[in-house]
N, C-alpha and C positions, 0 to 999 in steps of 0.2 A: 285459614287452611293456603289460599292463596300467596300469604306472605311468606309462608313457610315453603312452599315450591318455588318460587321465584329466590328466595335466600338459598337454598339449597342449589340450587340451578347456577346461582354466580359462585358459590363456593368452587365448585369442578368444575369452573371454565377453565381452558387450557389459555395459558399466558406463554406468549414466545417472544426472546428478545427481539430486538430491533433489525439484528442482521441476519436472522434465521433464512431468509431466503436471499440472502447475497451471495453471487458467485465469482471465484476467483478468473473466472472467464470473463469478466468485466476490464481487467487487465489486458487481454489478448492484443487489444487493438495499438497498443503500444510499446511490447515487448522490446527487448533489443532485437536488431536487425529490422525493425519495419520503416519505411520509409517517411519521411517528412509529410511528403504528399499524400499518401496514404493515411496519414494519422487526419491531416487538414480536409480531406474529403468527408471522414467520420464524424470531425469536429470542428467545423470551420471557426466558430470564435474561439481562438486562442490568442493569447497575449506573449508578445515577445517579452523576457526576463532579464536574458543576456546574449550579447553575442562578440566574440572574440576569436581571433586565432583559429577560424575555421570550424569551430563549435559556437552551438545557439543551444539556448536555454528556455523553454516554452512552458506557458502555465496553460491548462484545460480543466475544464470541470466536468466532472461525470456525475450523472443524476441516477440517483436508485429511490426510487418511491417518492417520497416527499421531502427529500434532500440532496443535497449537491457537496463533493467534496473536491478540493484541488489536488490535481496530479500535475507534478515538473517532471518535465520529457528533455532530456540531454542529447544533442544529434552531433556528429562527427561528420561532414560531409553528406549531409542531407540524410545521415541514416541513425535512428535510434541506437544509442550505446547504454543509455540507464535510463530509468523512472523512479520517483518516488510519491507515493501518493500518502497524501494527509488524511490520516481515517477518521470520521465521526467519532466523537468521544464517548456517544453513547451505543454504538457496537458493544458487543460484549468480547473478551479477551478469550474466554474458554472457546467460545463458538468459531471466532476467526482461527486461533490457534489451530483447535482441532481440524478444521478445512484445510489449512496448509500441511498438516500432518497425512491427512488424507490424500493430498493431491500430491506431495513432494516426499513422504517420509519422515521419520524423526529426525529433528534438526541435527547438525553436523556439532555445532556448538552454542553454549550458552553461556551467557555471562549476565549475572546478576548482582545489580549494587542497588543497595537498601531495597525501595519496593518498584524498582523497575527493571525491566530485563531486555536482553538483546540476544534473539536467535538468529543463527546463520545456517543455510544449506550452501555449500562449497560450488555445488553446480558441475561435479567432475563428470556425470552422464550426459547433461544436454549443453551445456556450455555458458548457464546463465547461473550467477552466485544471488541468491536471495535473502534480504534481511530483513527483520520482521521486532518491531521495537514496541512493547507495552508498557504500561505502569499500573498503580496502584494506588487508590484513596480510600474513598469507603467501598467503592468496587472496581474491578479491575478492567481497563479497557486497552484497545489498541491506539498507539500514536500515529506512526506511520511504517509502509511494508515499502522494500525496494526491489530492483532488479537491476542486474548489471551484467554486461558481457563478461564472461572470465577473461576473457583476451584483453579487453581494455582495464578490466582490474588488477592486472599482472604488471601493467605498463606504467612504469614508475613517474611518468610524464602525464599520467591521466589523473584527474580530481573527480571521482563520482560525486553526484548528487548529494549523497549523505553526507560526505566530506566538505565540499565546498558550499552548500546552504549554509550548514550550522556554521561554519567558520565565518561568512560574511553576516551573520544574526549575532555574533559573538563581538565582533569591529564597532557595530555600532554603538 
């Protein structure tokens, strides 16, 4: 009888995805417009990735429960212009995408190629363009999330991290 009770209890146990309690508020500290000084106060361990012509790119790690993931932040004159977060692959796409829709509304554009998709929120209301890229294998998971100031995104001479990081990876 005890084995039956234990077995039925295990069968009705609630299973939650690893990112069920992750909040987009974790990205508030380095949204476009935040100063480098303010970010370094909260994240003193940062690594300088690139510095040229008045811009800098640093890498920090955001801790959430038992894992850490990298966030790359680009600065122009010591002010954050954009960031790109490389999300853990064990996050579930459905949960993360739903949290983005809940916070910012339905995406403005969607591009799907094979088993990957790019979602874009243009940021006409708050001046921040948001992009989220996810892919599927056996399950679907997020790959990266990015925010960039729309003022910078519209500047032809500006290269957002989503572009510059991937271009540098392809050159190697």
